[in-house]
N, C-alpha and C positions, 0 to 999 in steps of 0.2 A: 504493500500500500504506500509506504513512504517513498519507495523507488518510483512508483507511478506518479506520485505527486511531484517529486523532484524533476522527473523527466519532462513532464508536460509544462511545468512552471518554466523550465529552461527553454522549451520550445516556443512558448508564448513570448518570453522575454526576447529571445533572439529573432523571432519572426518580425517583430515590430521594427527591428534594425536592418532587416534584409532588404535587398533591392526589390523584392516582390511586394513589399509593403510601403514603398516610398510615397505612394499617394496618401496613405493614412498618416504618415509622418508629416507630409505637406499640410494636411488638414490640421494637425496639432499645432504647427507653426502659425497657421492663419488664425486659428481659434484663440491662441494665447498671445498674439502679437501686440495687443493693446495693454498687456499687463507688465508690471515690473516686479523686482524681487520683493518689494514691500507688499505686494498683493498675493503672496504665496498661498495664503489660506483660500482665497477666491479661486486661485488656479487649481489647487488640489480638489476643491469642490467641483470645479468645472470638468476636470479630467475624470473624476469619479462619475459624474453625470454622463459623460460620453461612454464610459465603461459599462454603466448600467444599461444604456441603450444598445450597445453592440452585443452585450451578454445575452439579452433577450432574444434577438433574432438569430444569434449564433446557436443558442440552445434549440430554438424552434426549428432551425434548418438542420441541425445535427440529428435531431430525432424525426426528421422528415414530416414535421407538422405543417411547415410552409414550404412552398416551392416557388422559384422565381426564374426569370430570364437572366442569365448571367451577363449577356450583352447590355441589358438595361441597367443592371447594377454597376457595371464598368463605366457606364455613361453617367449615372447619378452620383457616383463618388466624386468625380471632379466638379460636378454641379454644386455639391455641398461645399467644396473648397471655394469655388467662385462666389457663392452667395455669402459665405463667411467673410471673405475679403471685402465685398461690397458693403456689408454691415460695418466693417471696421472703418471704412471711409466716412460713414455717417456718424461714427462715434469719436472722431478725431478731437473735437473740442473738449469733450468730457470723458475722454478715454479712461475707462476703468476707475474713475474717481467718484462716480455717482453710485449710490447704493440703490436698493429696492428694485424698481421696475427693470432697469437695464440689466442688472445681475440676474434677475429671475428669467428674463427673456433669453439671455445668453445661455443659461443653464438648460432651459427648455429646448433651445436650439441644439445644444450639445447632445441631449438625450435623443431628440428626433433624428438628427443626422447620424447618431450612433446606431440607430436601428438599421440604417442603410449600410453603414460600414460593417456591421456584424454579418450581413449577408456576403460581403466581400471576403471576410475572414473565413467563412464557413467552408469554402471549397478547399482551402489549404488544410483546415483541421480534419475534414472528412477523409482526406487522403492519408492521414496519420492514424486515425482511430481504428482500433480493432473491435471485433464483436465480443464484448465482455461486459461483465456486471460493473466494471470500473468506469464506464462511460461518463457518468456524472462527475466522478472524481477527476477524470482527465479533463473534462470541460471546465470545471472549477479551477484547476491548476493552470490551465492554458489562459483563462481570463485573468487570473492573478498575475501571471507572468507578463501578459500584455499591459496590465495596469502599471506594474513596476517599470516596465520599459518606457511607457508613455511618460511617467513621472520623471524619469531620467532625461528623456528628450527635452521636456519642458524646462527642467532645471538647467540644462545646458543653454537653452534659449534665453532664460532669464539672466544667467550669468553673462552671456555675450551681450545682451541688451544693457546690462549694468555697466560693463566695460565701455561699450560704444557711447553711452550717454554721459558717463562720469569721467572717463579718461580722454575720449576723443571729443567730448563736449558736443555731441550730436543732440539735436532736439528730439524729444519724444515723438512729436508729430512726424518728423522726417523718418525716424525709425519705423513707425507704423506704416507710412506710405511705401517705403522701400520693400519691407517684408510682404505687405499685402499686395502690392503691385506685381512683385515677382511671382508670388503664389498664384495670383489671378491669371497671369500670363501663362504659366505652366498648366493651370487647370483648363484654360481655353484650348490649348494644344491637345491635351488628353481627351477632351470632349470630341474634338474633331477627328481624333485617331481611332475612336471606338467604332466597332462594326455596325453600330446603330445607324450610322450615316452611309 
């Protein structure tokens, strides 16, 4: 049991850093671009919201409760990145400094978009799962591994943002614009490259 937990936790952790999951990594960068190190509690809550979302559809897909068109999901994932970037542009003036409505909306968006990303994770996980009574444990460990990997990615982003804004004296507005514009550009390319077109 402990070996299964350890194995799938590592698989989830390493998967989020793999080339096959770069679109998920790009989403995380876009999602957290408006935050700084001082907002770390909000960021943890946001990433956990995203994990809750993708855990739901990952489980439903793993147990064949839901089925979906893979090409459609491959298109929708970059759409989530692009929409997140656009919302960042609208938040530039009060980026991450306002409480209440903005934070709640951002968390709700993370959960909703997480549902889409969970379907993207499912194809990879299904190829790894065996037919055993440990499926729930494997699923749980994989999700925890992804969560830990996501938190590390965002920690790196927050540290880089801190260095850019405090050592290079870049403005927060410029940082958000650069990260969000770059992510939006890549998302548009990914959308155009999907077989849905």
